[in-house]
Backbone as a printed PyTorch tensor [residue, N CA C, xyz], in Angstrom:
tensor([[[103.6800,  24.0140, -76.0020],
         [102.7980,  24.6280, -75.0890],
         [101.3980,  24.6160, -75.5480]],

        [[100.4590,  24.6370, -74.6260],
         [ 99.0470,  24.7610, -74.9880],
         [ 98.4710,  26.0800, -75.2240]],

        [[ 97.9740,  26.4560, -76.3430],
         [ 97.5600,  27.7380, -76.6550],
         [ 95.9970,  27.8800, -76.3000]],

        [[ 95.5120,  28.8940, -75.6930],
         [ 94.1940,  29.0360, -75.5270],
         [ 93.6100,  29.8450, -76.6640]],

        [[ 92.5570,  29.1620, -77.3730],
         [ 92.0880,  29.7930, -78.6870],
         [ 90.6260,  30.0220, -78.4320]],

        [[ 90.2230,  31.3000, -78.7680],
         [ 88.8750,  31.7860, -78.6490],
         [ 88.5130,  32.5680, -79.8630]],

        [[ 87.1540,  32.5720, -80.1460],
         [ 86.6090,  33.5320, -81.1270],
         [ 86.3840,  34.7790, -80.3390]],

        [[ 87.0160,  35.7920, -80.7140],
         [ 86.9240,  37.1130, -79.9840],
         [ 85.5120,  37.4930, -79.8210]],

        [[ 84.7360,  37.3090, -80.7310],
         [ 83.1870,  37.8140, -80.5890],
         [ 82.4880,  36.9480, -79.6020]],

        [[ 82.8470,  35.7930, -79.2330],
         [ 82.2650,  34.8770, -78.3960],
         [ 82.7640,  34.9800, -76.8940]],

        [[ 83.7030,  35.6040, -76.5910],
         [ 84.3300,  35.5490, -75.2990],
         [ 83.3550,  36.0930, -74.2110]],

        [[ 83.2150,  35.3050, -73.1450],
         [ 82.3100,  35.8260, -71.9130],
         [ 83.1980,  36.9260, -71.2230]],

        [[ 82.4420,  37.5600, -70.3370],
         [ 83.1310,  38.6630, -69.4850],
         [ 84.2370,  38.0740, -68.5890]],

        [[ 83.9490,  36.7230, -68.1630],
         [ 84.9660,  36.1800, -67.2250],
         [ 86.1730,  35.7400, -68.1130]],

        [[ 85.9890,  35.1560, -69.2580],
         [ 87.0500,  34.8180, -70.1260],
         [ 87.9060,  36.0570, -70.5730]],

        [[ 87.2480,  37.0390, -70.8280],
         [ 87.9990,  38.2270, -71.3070],
         [ 88.8140,  38.8170, -70.0760]],

        [[ 88.2150,  38.8680, -68.9370],
         [ 88.9340,  39.4160, -67.7330],
         [ 90.1180,  38.5430, -67.3080]],

        [[ 90.0000,  37.1020, -67.5250],
         [ 91.1310,  36.2340, -67.1830],
         [ 92.2450,  36.4410, -68.1930]],

        [[ 91.7970,  36.5490, -69.5690],
         [ 92.8610,  36.7860, -70.5070],
         [ 93.5650,  38.0940, -70.3020]],

        [[ 92.7920,  39.0780, -69.9690],
         [ 93.4930,  40.4300, -69.7800],
         [ 94.4660,  40.3730, -68.6330]],

        [[ 94.0600,  39.7580, -67.5880],
         [ 94.9450,  39.5830, -66.4580],
         [ 96.1610,  38.8700, -66.8290]],

        [[ 96.0700,  37.6700, -67.6170],
         [ 97.2200,  37.0210, -67.9660],
         [ 98.1360,  37.7940, -68.7990]],

        [[ 97.5960,  38.4380, -69.8300],
         [ 98.4660,  39.3640, -70.6610],
         [ 99.1970,  40.4440, -69.9350]],

        [[ 98.5260,  41.1090, -68.9200],
         [ 98.9850,  41.9890, -68.0840],
         [100.2070,  41.4570, -67.2640]],

        [[100.1470,  40.1080, -67.0010],
         [101.2730,  39.5830, -66.2510],
         [102.3560,  38.7740, -67.2230]],

        [[102.2410,  39.0110, -68.5250],
         [103.1830,  38.4590, -69.3730],
         [102.9400,  37.5920, -70.5060]],

        [[101.6060,  37.1940, -70.5070],
         [101.2430,  36.2780, -71.6160],
         [101.3380,  36.9570, -72.9040]],

        [[101.5750,  36.2290, -74.0490],
         [101.7200,  36.7550, -75.3420],
         [100.3680,  36.3430, -76.2000]],

        [[ 99.8020,  37.2620, -76.8200],
         [ 98.6260,  36.9750, -77.4750],
         [ 98.6110,  37.3930, -79.0300]],

        [[ 97.9130,  36.6630, -79.7820],
         [ 97.6100,  36.9820, -81.1900],
         [ 96.1520,  37.4000, -81.2260]],

        [[ 95.8490,  38.5640, -81.9490],
         [ 94.5430,  39.0940, -81.8280],
         [ 94.1820,  39.7550, -83.1470]],

        [[ 92.7470,  39.9720, -83.4210],
         [ 92.4210,  40.8190, -84.5440],
         [ 92.5430,  42.3260, -84.2760]],

        [[ 92.9120,  43.0270, -85.3090],
         [ 92.9680,  44.5920, -85.1020],
         [ 91.9320,  45.0380, -86.2250]],

        [[ 91.9190,  46.4410, -86.3230],
         [ 91.1300,  46.9440, -87.4290],
         [ 91.9220,  46.9020, -88.7860]],

        [[ 93.1900,  46.3680, -88.7640],
         [ 93.8840,  46.1450, -90.0250],
         [ 94.1250,  44.7110, -90.1140]],

        [[ 95.3790,  44.2660, -89.9250],
         [ 95.8420,  42.7550, -89.9490],
         [ 95.7830,  42.3160, -88.5490]],

        [[ 96.1100,  40.9030, -88.4410],
         [ 96.1550,  40.3770, -87.1300],
         [ 97.5360,  40.7770, -86.5210]],

        [[ 97.4430,  41.0250, -85.0780],
         [ 98.6560,  41.4370, -84.4720],
         [ 99.0470,  40.5080, -83.3800]],

        [[100.3440,  40.5810, -82.9750],
         [100.7360,  39.8110, -81.7880],
         [101.2780,  40.7710, -80.7650]],

        [[101.0350,  40.6070, -79.5160],
         [101.3910,  41.5610, -78.5140],
         [101.3800,  41.0730, -77.0370]],

        [[101.7950,  41.9410, -76.1930],
         [101.9400,  41.5830, -74.8000],
         [101.8730,  42.9080, -74.0120]],

        [[101.8400,  42.7940, -72.7030],
         [101.8650,  44.0620, -71.8660],
         [103.1860,  44.9310, -72.3110]],

        [[102.9070,  46.1540, -72.5080],
         [103.9900,  46.9780, -73.0180],
         [105.2200,  47.1230, -72.0500]],

        [[105.0460,  47.0000, -70.7430],
         [106.1430,  47.1460, -69.9470],
         [106.8110,  45.8240, -69.4750]],

        [[106.4820,  44.6640, -70.0630],
         [107.0760,  43.4800, -69.6270],
         [108.1770,  42.9770, -70.6460]],

        [[109.4460,  43.1180, -70.0600],
         [110.4760,  43.0350, -70.9770],
         [110.5590,  41.4790, -71.3740]],

        [[110.3990,  40.5700, -70.5180],
         [110.5930,  39.0830, -70.8480],
         [109.5280,  38.7050, -71.8280]],

        [[108.3580,  39.0330, -71.8460],
         [107.3070,  38.7660, -72.8420],
         [107.5310,  39.4290, -74.2120]],

        [[107.9990,  40.5850, -74.1240],
         [108.3340,  41.2950, -75.4540],
         [109.5570,  40.6610, -76.1770]],

        [[110.4930,  40.0660, -75.3600],
         [111.5870,  39.2820, -76.0490],
         [111.1010,  38.0690, -76.7290]],

        [[109.8960,  37.3860, -76.1280],
         [109.3470,  36.2870, -76.7230],
         [108.7850,  36.7460, -78.0080]],

        [[108.1620,  37.7970, -78.1830],
         [107.6740,  38.2490, -79.5340],
         [108.5950,  38.1950, -80.5820]],

        [[109.8340,  38.8820, -80.2130],
         [111.0030,  38.9190, -81.1310],
         [111.3390,  37.4730, -81.6330]],

        [[111.4160,  36.5780, -80.6550],
         [111.7810,  35.1990, -81.0050],
         [110.7540,  34.5320, -81.8150]],

        [[109.4900,  34.6760, -81.5120],
         [108.4380,  33.9790, -82.1790],
         [108.3450,  34.4350, -83.6240]],

        [[108.5740,  35.7670, -83.8770],
         [108.5940,  36.3060, -85.2260],
         [109.8600,  36.2310, -86.0490]],

        [[110.9990,  35.8210, -85.3950],
         [112.3450,  35.9850, -85.9090],
         [112.6660,  37.4050, -86.2850]],

        [[112.1740,  38.3710, -85.3690],
         [112.1790,  39.7860, -85.6630],
         [113.5840,  40.3620, -85.1850]],

        [[114.2520,  41.1140, -86.1380],
         [115.5110,  41.6470, -85.6680],
         [115.1990,  42.5900, -84.4810]],

        [[116.3120,  42.6910, -83.6590],
         [116.1870,  43.5230, -82.4340],
         [116.1400,  44.9090, -82.8860]],

        [[116.5620,  45.2390, -83.9820],
         [116.5040,  46.6600, -84.5100],
         [115.2010,  47.1780, -84.9570]],

        [[114.2320,  46.3410, -85.0230],
         [112.9580,  46.6780, -85.4720],
         [112.0110,  46.9910, -84.2770]],

        [[111.3860,  48.1210, -84.1070],
         [110.6290,  48.5560, -82.9520],
         [109.3160,  47.9120, -83.0870]],

        [[108.6630,  47.7270, -81.8680],
         [107.2380,  47.3740, -81.7140],
         [106.4360,  48.5290, -81.5900]],

        [[105.2170,  48.5740, -82.0460],
         [104.3700,  49.8270, -81.8420],
         [103.6350,  49.5220, -80.5330]],

        [[103.1730,  50.6960, -80.0670],
         [102.4300,  50.6950, -78.7650],
         [100.8300,  50.9340, -79.0520]],

        [[100.0140,  49.9860, -78.6780],
         [ 98.5720,  50.1300, -78.7940],
         [ 98.0540,  50.5350, -77.4280]],

        [[ 97.0770,  51.4720, -77.5480],
         [ 96.3630,  52.0250, -76.3400],
         [ 94.9030,  51.9400, -76.5720]],

        [[ 94.2140,  51.8610, -75.3950],
         [ 92.7430,  51.7730, -75.6010],
         [ 92.0540,  53.0090, -75.7370]],

        [[ 92.7610,  54.1670, -75.2940],
         [ 92.1730,  55.4510, -75.3280],
         [ 93.2400,  56.5020, -75.7650]],

        [[ 92.7740,  57.6640, -76.2610],
         [ 93.7510,  58.6960, -76.4310],
         [ 94.3740,  59.1850, -75.2580]],

        [[ 93.6450,  59.1410, -74.0620],
         [ 94.3190,  59.6090, -72.8870],
         [ 95.4340,  58.6940, -72.3840]],

        [[ 95.3490,  57.3980, -72.6460],
         [ 96.4800,  56.4190, -72.4270],
         [ 97.6160,  56.9030, -73.2290]],

        [[ 97.3370,  57.2320, -74.6190],
         [ 98.4820,  57.6440, -75.4320],
         [ 99.1370,  58.9230, -74.9420]],

        [[ 98.4190,  59.8040, -74.4830],
         [ 98.9050,  61.1400, -73.9410],
         [ 99.7380,  60.8410, -72.6420]],

        [[ 99.4120,  59.8530, -72.0290],
         [100.1850,  59.6320, -70.7090],
         [101.5700,  59.1650, -70.8150]],

        [[101.9110,  58.7350, -72.1720],
         [103.2740,  58.1890, -72.2820],
         [104.0500,  58.8760, -73.3130]],

        [[103.4600,  59.9760, -73.9420],
         [104.1180,  60.7200, -75.0290],
         [104.1870,  62.2470, -74.8320]],

        [[105.0480,  62.9140, -75.5130],
         [105.0140,  64.4140, -75.6020],
         [103.9520,  64.8360, -76.5700]],

        [[102.8070,  65.0840, -76.0560],
         [101.5830,  65.4210, -76.9000],
         [101.6630,  66.8780, -77.4040]],

        [[101.2120,  67.0470, -78.6830],
         [101.1460,  68.4750, -79.1100],
         [100.0640,  68.6800, -80.1010]],

        [[ 99.9490,  69.7790, -80.5880],
         [ 98.7220,  70.1100, -81.4040],
         [ 98.5410,  69.3050, -82.7420]],

        [[ 99.6390,  68.9320, -83.3400],
         [ 99.5650,  68.0210, -84.5360],
         [ 99.0100,  66.6500, -84.1620]],

        [[ 99.5760,  66.0810, -83.0050],
         [ 98.9360,  64.7920, -82.5590],
         [ 97.5070,  64.8930, -82.2080]],

        [[ 97.0930,  66.1170, -81.6380],
         [ 95.7410,  66.2800, -81.2720],
         [ 94.7310,  66.2120, -82.5400]],

        [[ 95.2680,  66.9240, -83.5500],
         [ 94.4400,  66.9330, -84.8470],
         [ 94.3460,  65.5160, -85.4020]],

        [[ 95.4380,  64.8280, -85.4130],
         [ 95.3830,  63.4740, -86.0020],
         [ 94.4740,  62.4260, -85.2130]],

        [[ 94.6400,  62.5990, -83.8520],
         [ 93.8860,  61.7420, -82.9870],
         [ 92.4350,  61.9770, -83.1370]],

        [[ 92.0840,  63.2790, -83.1960],
         [ 90.4850,  63.6370, -83.4030],
         [ 90.0110,  63.1570, -84.6990]],

        [[ 90.8550,  63.1410, -85.7810],
         [ 90.3080,  62.8300, -87.0650],
         [ 90.3950,  61.2500, -87.3830]],

        [[ 91.3730,  60.5830, -86.7510],
         [ 91.5700,  59.2350, -87.1940],
         [ 91.5630,  58.0770, -86.0330]],

        [[ 91.5390,  58.5240, -84.8550],
         [ 91.4800,  57.6110, -83.7670],
         [ 90.1040,  57.4210, -83.1400]],

        [[ 89.7640,  56.2910, -82.8290],
         [ 90.3460,  54.9760, -83.1060],
         [ 90.4080,  54.7300, -84.5850]],

        [[ 91.4460,  54.0280, -85.1080],
         [ 91.6030,  53.7820, -86.4350],
         [ 92.9700,  53.3560, -86.8240]],

        [[ 93.1500,  53.3630, -88.1370],
         [ 94.4150,  52.7810, -88.8090],
         [ 95.4520,  53.7580, -89.1170]],

        [[ 95.8380,  54.5200, -88.0370],
         [ 96.8840,  55.4820, -88.2330],
         [ 97.8900,  55.3910, -87.0100]],

        [[ 99.1590,  54.9730, -87.2400],
         [100.2040,  54.9780, -86.2040],
         [100.9410,  56.3410, -86.2980]],

        [[101.0660,  56.9670, -85.0950],
         [101.6680,  58.2100, -84.8970],
         [102.9690,  58.0720, -84.0780]],

        [[104.1250,  58.4630, -84.6720],
         [105.2920,  58.4360, -83.9420],
         [105.4750,  59.7770, -83.1780]],

        [[105.7970,  59.6690, -81.9080],
         [105.8800,  60.7920, -80.9390],
         [107.0350,  60.5640, -80.1110]],

        [[107.7590,  61.6190, -79.5100],
         [108.5900,  61.5260, -78.4700],
         [107.9600,  60.9730, -77.2440]],

        [[108.7910,  60.2640, -76.4430],
         [108.2230,  59.6680, -75.1790],
         [108.3840,  60.7040, -74.1080]],

        [[107.3410,  60.7200, -73.1010],
         [107.6560,  61.5610, -71.9560],
         [108.2690,  60.7270, -70.9140]],

        [[108.2280,  61.1590, -69.5900],
         [109.0150,  60.5630, -68.5870],
         [108.3350,  59.1630, -68.4180]],

        [[107.1020,  59.0790, -68.3500],
         [106.3810,  57.7620, -68.1390],
         [106.6440,  56.7630, -69.2610]],

        [[106.7170,  57.2560, -70.5090],
         [106.9860,  56.4130, -71.7230],
         [108.4530,  56.1150, -71.9890]],

        [[109.3640,  56.6730, -71.2830],
         [110.7110,  56.4080, -71.4760],
         [111.1530,  54.9270, -71.4850]],

        [[110.6150,  54.1000, -70.4890],
         [110.9090,  52.6970, -70.4900],
         [110.4280,  51.8730, -71.7470]],

        [[109.4740,  52.4550, -72.5000],
         [109.0420,  51.8920, -73.7080],
         [109.8630,  52.0260, -74.8590]],

        [[110.7870,  53.0030, -74.7850],
         [111.6480,  53.3150, -76.0070],
         [112.6830,  52.1260, -76.4650]],

        [[113.2440,  51.5420, -75.3620],
         [114.0920,  50.3250, -75.6680],
         [115.1780,  50.6590, -76.6740]],

        [[115.8120,  51.8470, -76.5060],
         [116.8100,  52.1800, -77.4780],
         [116.3610,  52.9520, -78.6550]],

        [[115.0780,  53.1950, -78.8910],
         [114.6120,  53.7970, -80.1410],
         [114.4200,  55.2370, -79.7330]],

        [[114.3500,  56.1930, -80.7980],
         [114.2200,  57.5720, -80.5310],
         [112.8720,  58.0910, -80.1110]],

        [[111.7630,  57.3710, -80.5230],
         [110.3030,  57.7770, -80.2340],
         [109.6160,  56.5550, -80.2550]],

        [[108.2360,  56.7600, -79.8550],
         [107.2370,  55.6900, -79.8150],
         [106.2130,  55.7770, -80.9180]],

        [[105.9070,  54.6020, -81.5360],
         [104.8410,  54.5520, -82.4970],
         [103.4990,  54.2410, -81.7710]],

        [[102.6570,  55.0500, -81.8210],
         [101.4240,  54.9040, -80.9290],
         [100.1520,  54.7560, -81.8240]],

        [[ 99.2430,  53.8620, -81.4630],
         [ 97.9340,  53.7920, -82.2360],
         [ 96.8110,  53.4290, -81.2240]],

        [[ 95.6800,  54.0180, -81.4860],
         [ 94.4170,  53.5630, -80.7500],
         [ 93.6490,  52.7570, -81.8580]],

        [[ 93.5360,  51.5130, -81.7240],
         [ 92.9850,  50.7570, -82.7520],
         [ 91.3940,  50.9200, -82.7210]],

        [[ 90.7590,  50.6210, -83.7940],
         [ 89.2590,  50.5840, -83.9290],
         [ 88.5650,  49.3290, -83.7110]],

        [[ 89.3330,  48.2850, -83.3850],
         [ 88.6240,  47.0620, -83.0390],
         [ 88.0870,  46.9760, -81.7730]],

        [[ 86.7990,  46.8400, -81.5000],
         [ 86.1510,  46.9710, -80.2140],
         [ 86.6280,  46.0670, -79.1830]],

        [[ 86.7840,  44.7250, -79.6120],
         [ 87.3900,  43.5450, -78.7090],
         [ 88.6760,  43.9610, -78.1990]],

        [[ 89.5590,  44.5010, -79.0730],
         [ 90.8920,  44.8290, -78.6950],
         [ 91.0040,  45.9830, -77.7070]],

        [[ 90.1990,  46.9920, -77.8750],
         [ 90.0660,  48.0540, -76.9550],
         [ 89.5270,  47.5620, -75.6310]],

        [[ 88.5520,  46.7770, -75.6530],
         [ 88.0410,  46.2240, -74.3720],
         [ 89.0520,  45.4640, -73.5940]],

        [[ 89.9060,  44.6990, -74.3970],
         [ 91.0840,  43.7660, -73.7540],
         [ 91.9410,  44.7760, -73.0690]],

        [[ 92.3250,  45.8230, -73.7070],
         [ 93.2810,  46.8220, -73.1050],
         [ 92.5620,  47.5710, -71.9640]],

        [[ 91.3040,  47.8060, -72.0890],
         [ 90.5840,  48.4040, -70.9130],
         [ 90.6050,  47.5690, -69.6830]],

        [[ 90.4430,  46.2340, -69.9130],
         [ 90.4420,  45.2640, -68.8420],
         [ 91.8830,  45.0640, -68.3700]],

        [[ 92.8830,  45.1890, -69.0450],
         [ 94.2840,  45.1880, -68.7410],
         [ 94.6320,  46.2910, -67.8260]],

        [[ 94.0750,  47.5260, -68.1620],
         [ 94.4490,  48.7790, -67.6050],
         [ 95.9340,  49.2800, -68.0490]],

        [[ 96.2190,  48.8150, -69.3060],
         [ 97.5050,  49.3280, -69.8400],
         [ 97.5670,  49.0470, -71.2350]],

        [[ 98.7950,  49.3730, -71.7740],
         [ 99.0270,  49.3350, -73.2200],
         [ 99.6050,  48.0020, -73.6080]],

        [[ 99.4970,  47.7360, -74.9180],
         [100.2330,  46.5760, -75.6090],
         [101.3570,  46.9560, -76.4660]],

        [[102.4190,  46.2860, -76.2490],
         [103.4860,  46.4120, -77.3310],
         [103.0550,  45.3550, -78.4660]],

        [[103.0220,  45.8200, -79.5590],
         [102.4390,  44.9220, -80.6340],
         [103.1470,  45.0980, -82.0290]],

        [[103.0540,  44.0880, -82.9520],
         [103.4420,  44.1260, -84.1490],
         [102.6030,  43.1450, -84.9690]],

        [[102.6720,  43.0830, -86.3250],
         [101.9410,  42.1370, -87.1070],
         [102.2010,  40.7650, -86.7460]],

        [[101.2120,  39.9930, -86.8630],
         [101.3080,  38.5200, -86.5500],
         [101.7880,  37.6710, -87.7650]],

        [[103.0460,  37.7870, -88.0630],
         [103.5660,  36.9530, -89.0470],
         [105.0650,  36.8430, -88.7840]],

        [[105.7170,  35.8770, -89.5550],
         [107.1930,  35.8400, -89.3970],
         [107.9040,  37.0390, -90.1120]],

        [[108.8850,  37.5540, -89.5340],
         [109.4650,  38.7280, -90.1440],
         [109.8060,  38.6210, -91.4860]],

        [[109.4890,  39.5210, -92.4300],
         [109.7930,  39.5140, -93.7960],
         [108.8390,  38.7310, -94.6380]],

        [[107.8200,  38.1270, -93.9310],
         [106.7740,  37.3520, -94.6530],
         [105.4800,  38.1810, -94.8030]],

        [[104.5770,  37.7410, -95.7570],
         [103.3740,  38.4980, -95.7870],
         [102.5430,  38.4690, -94.5480]],

        [[101.7770,  39.6580, -94.4040],
         [100.9520,  39.7330, -93.2450],
         [ 99.8680,  38.7840, -93.3070]],

        [[ 99.3680,  38.3760, -92.2100],
         [ 98.3410,  37.2860, -92.1150],
         [ 96.9500,  37.8380, -91.8160]],

        [[ 95.9730,  37.4560, -92.5940],
         [ 94.5420,  38.0720, -92.4880],
         [ 93.6110,  36.8170, -92.2470]],

        [[ 93.9040,  35.6340, -92.4380],
         [ 93.0460,  34.4940, -92.4720],
         [ 93.3180,  33.6600, -91.1450]],

        [[ 92.2700,  33.2710, -90.6040],
         [ 92.2970,  32.5260, -89.2500],
         [ 93.0900,  31.2920, -89.3840]],

        [[ 92.9330,  30.4530, -90.5450],
         [ 93.6990,  29.2550, -90.6690],
         [ 95.2580,  29.5140, -90.8200]],

        [[ 95.6180,  30.5540, -91.3020],
         [ 97.0500,  30.9460, -91.3290],
         [ 97.5830,  31.2750, -89.9040]],

        [[ 96.8440,  32.0340, -89.2040],
         [ 97.1480,  32.4320, -87.8130],
         [ 97.2430,  31.2450, -87.1140]],

        [[ 96.4420,  30.3040, -87.1300],
         [ 96.3500,  29.0050, -86.3500],
         [ 97.6540,  28.2310, -86.6000]],

        [[ 98.0070,  28.2400, -87.9230],
         [ 99.2090,  27.4110, -88.4070],
         [100.4410,  28.0410, -87.9580]],

        [[100.5040,  29.3550, -87.8910],
         [101.7460,  30.0440, -87.4400],
         [101.9570,  30.0690, -85.9770]],

        [[100.8610,  30.1440, -85.3230],
         [101.0630,  30.4790, -83.7460],
         [100.4650,  29.5510, -82.7660]],

        [[ 99.6190,  28.7160, -83.2660],
         [ 99.0880,  27.6180, -82.3480],
         [100.2630,  26.7760, -81.6840]],

        [[100.2430,  26.7280, -80.3780],
         [101.4520,  26.0130, -79.6970],
         [102.5990,  26.9750, -79.4520]],

        [[102.4170,  28.2230, -79.7820],
         [103.6150,  29.1860, -79.6520],
         [103.1400,  30.3000, -78.7610]],

        [[102.0720,  30.9710, -79.1260],
         [101.4730,  32.1350, -78.2850],
         [100.6290,  31.5250, -77.1320]],

        [[100.4460,  32.2640, -76.1210],
         [ 99.5220,  31.7230, -75.0010],
         [ 98.2050,  31.8600, -75.4000]],

        [[ 97.7280,  32.8650, -76.1120],
         [ 96.3620,  33.1140, -76.5260],
         [ 96.3390,  33.3990, -77.9910]],

        [[ 95.3410,  32.8540, -78.6090],
         [ 94.8850,  33.2950, -80.0630],
         [ 93.3780,  33.6890, -80.0160]],

        [[ 93.1070,  34.9490, -80.3650],
         [ 91.7790,  35.3910, -80.5630],
         [ 91.4410,  35.5090, -81.9100]],

        [[ 90.5510,  34.7840, -82.4610],
         [ 90.0990,  34.8750, -83.9050],
         [ 89.0700,  35.7790, -84.1100]],

        [[ 89.2020,  36.4910, -85.2820],
         [ 88.2480,  37.6680, -85.6440],
         [ 87.8410,  37.5080, -87.1260]],

        [[ 87.9440,  36.4140, -87.6680],
         [ 87.4650,  36.3200, -89.1110],
         [ 88.5380,  36.7250, -90.0750]],

        [[ 88.3760,  36.9580, -91.2980],
         [ 89.1490,  37.5140, -92.2590],
         [ 89.2640,  38.9810, -92.1850]],

        [[ 90.4920,  39.4590, -92.0980],
         [ 90.8100,  40.9030, -91.8860],
         [ 91.3610,  41.4140, -93.1800]],

        [[ 91.3540,  42.8510, -93.1270],
         [ 91.9390,  43.5760, -94.2480],
         [ 93.4040,  43.3950, -94.3500]],

        [[ 93.8890,  43.2790, -95.6150],
         [ 95.3350,  43.2710, -95.7680],
         [ 95.9670,  44.6410, -95.7070]],

        [[ 95.3200,  45.6620, -95.6010],
         [ 95.8180,  47.0000, -95.5400],
         [ 96.3380,  47.3870, -94.2280]],

        [[ 97.6180,  47.6550, -94.1100],
         [ 98.1440,  48.0170, -92.6780],
         [ 97.8510,  49.4440, -92.5050]],

        [[ 98.1520,  49.9480, -91.2520],
         [ 97.9160,  51.1940, -90.8440],
         [ 98.9500,  52.1300, -91.5740]],

        [[ 98.6410,  53.3850, -91.7180],
         [ 99.6210,  54.4630, -92.1460],
         [100.4740,  54.7480, -90.8710]],

        [[101.6260,  55.1650, -91.2340],
         [102.6020,  55.5950, -90.1640],
         [103.1720,  56.8910, -90.3900]],

        [[103.0180,  57.9240, -89.5720],
         [103.5160,  59.1190, -89.8250],
         [104.3980,  59.5460, -88.4750]],

        [[105.4630,  60.2180, -88.8120],
         [106.4290,  60.6730, -87.7200],
         [106.3200,  61.9620, -87.3830]],

        [[105.7940,  62.2370, -86.2160],
         [105.6620,  63.7090, -85.7800],
         [106.7830,  64.0210, -84.7860]],

        [[107.7870,  63.0920, -84.6580],
         [108.9750,  63.4110, -83.8350],
         [110.0190,  64.2430, -84.6410]],

        [[109.6560,  64.6070, -85.8600],
         [110.5420,  65.4630, -86.6120],
         [109.7730,  66.4690, -87.2800]],

        [[110.3920,  67.4510, -87.8450],
         [109.6620,  68.5810, -88.5750],
         [110.3790,  68.8920, -89.8930]],

        [[109.6930,  68.8930, -91.0370],
         [108.1810,  68.6200, -91.0700],
         [107.7840,  67.2100, -90.7630]],

        [[106.5730,  66.9360, -90.6090],
         [106.1550,  65.5200, -90.3040],
         [106.5460,  64.6290, -91.5620]],

        [[106.7600,  63.4610, -91.2420],
         [107.2370,  62.4750, -92.3610],
         [106.4300,  61.3260, -92.4890]],

        [[105.7910,  60.9810, -93.6370],
         [105.0590,  59.7850, -93.7870],
         [105.8890,  58.5130, -94.1560]],

        [[105.9790,  57.7090, -93.1200],
         [106.8670,  56.5220, -93.2130],
         [106.1540,  55.4740, -94.0490]],

        [[104.8030,  55.3010, -93.9660],
         [104.0760,  54.3630, -94.6900],
         [102.6810,  54.7870, -95.0480]],

        [[102.2850,  54.8210, -96.2240],
         [100.9490,  55.1930, -96.5890],
         [100.0800,  53.9940, -96.7350]],

        [[ 99.1760,  53.7950, -95.7910],
         [ 98.4480,  52.5730, -95.7670],
         [ 96.8420,  52.9420, -95.8700]],

        [[ 96.2320,  52.6980, -94.7020],
         [ 94.6810,  52.9000, -94.8110],
         [ 94.3840,  54.3710, -94.8320]],

        [[ 95.1690,  55.2870, -94.3190],
         [ 95.0320,  56.6870, -94.3920],
         [ 95.9310,  57.3150, -95.3870]],

        [[ 95.3170,  58.1670, -96.3720],
         [ 96.1180,  58.5980, -97.4020],
         [ 96.9500,  59.7430, -97.1160]],

        [[ 98.0650,  60.0560, -97.7890],
         [ 98.7480,  61.2630, -97.6490],
         [ 97.9320,  62.5360, -97.7690]],

        [[ 97.0980,  62.4470, -98.7310],
         [ 96.2160,  63.8100, -99.0020],
         [ 95.4610,  64.0690, -97.8340]],

        [[ 94.8600,  62.9740, -97.2520],
         [ 93.9190,  63.1970, -96.0330],
         [ 94.7120,  63.6920, -94.8250]],

        [[ 95.8230,  63.1360, -94.6510],
         [ 96.8320,  63.5380, -93.4650],
         [ 97.1280,  65.0800, -93.6760]],

        [[ 97.5050,  65.4500, -94.9080],
         [ 97.9010,  66.8040, -95.1270],
         [ 96.6780,  67.7810, -94.9940]],

        [[ 95.4380,  67.1440, -95.3140],
         [ 94.2980,  67.9670, -95.1380],
         [ 94.1290,  68.3780, -93.7040]],

        [[ 94.1570,  67.3280, -92.8890],
         [ 93.8700,  67.4140, -91.4380],
         [ 94.9520,  68.2890, -90.7520]],

        [[ 96.2360,  68.0260, -91.0700],
         [ 97.3250,  68.8580, -90.5180],
         [ 97.4310,  70.3120, -90.9500]],

        [[ 96.8400,  70.5180, -92.1670],
         [ 96.8700,  71.8180, -92.7490],
         [ 98.2650,  72.2490, -93.3260]],

        [[ 99.1000,  71.2680, -93.6270],
         [100.4560,  71.5640, -94.0850],
         [100.9620,  70.2810, -94.8550]],

        [[101.9010,  70.5330, -95.6690],
         [102.6070,  69.3370, -96.4200],
         [103.3400,  68.6580, -95.5920]],

        [[103.4910,  67.2730, -95.8280],
         [104.3990,  66.3570, -95.0820],
         [105.3260,  65.7610, -96.0030]],

        [[106.5870,  65.4050, -95.4190],
         [107.5330,  64.6910, -96.2520],
         [107.0980,  63.2800, -96.6950]]])
């Protein structure tokens, strides 16, 4: 297949709008985030989500995270509470993934999992893409399952040119992934300490976390 490749910073408004429409209708894209490169598609499109698992050789038992352009979009699909509000105010947009129970609107995104991992990324291009889409992305790191995360443009092109519908290049990115905290249980549980430290999370929440 022919992959459409763009430098994210050089996209025209027309190109961005067309790409957003294509992704909203099931195209799979590789894009820069505020951490590593990601691969994603419209969060409610089952067929294109299956393509992501195939492209990455990702086991079906590994969930995708949900990226939203705003905190309001995150609230619209989750059971929001005071802890989530504190973390969102302190770290979003940014490199923190928060696991929350889904509400009725978010139930289709669970796909057999107990809760949703939600993040509002700090990459301006990606937020604008989701704004144009009018919806969320189901996403994961752009690499083969079990392999190192990719932060270099040349590695992204080698891995996904001819496989993804779109590749948006954003230069060399940070190798540090987002931190992941589970608020769907009590006490909150830190699954992965990445860009946001345990100490900072505890400070914002005002309590110890597992």
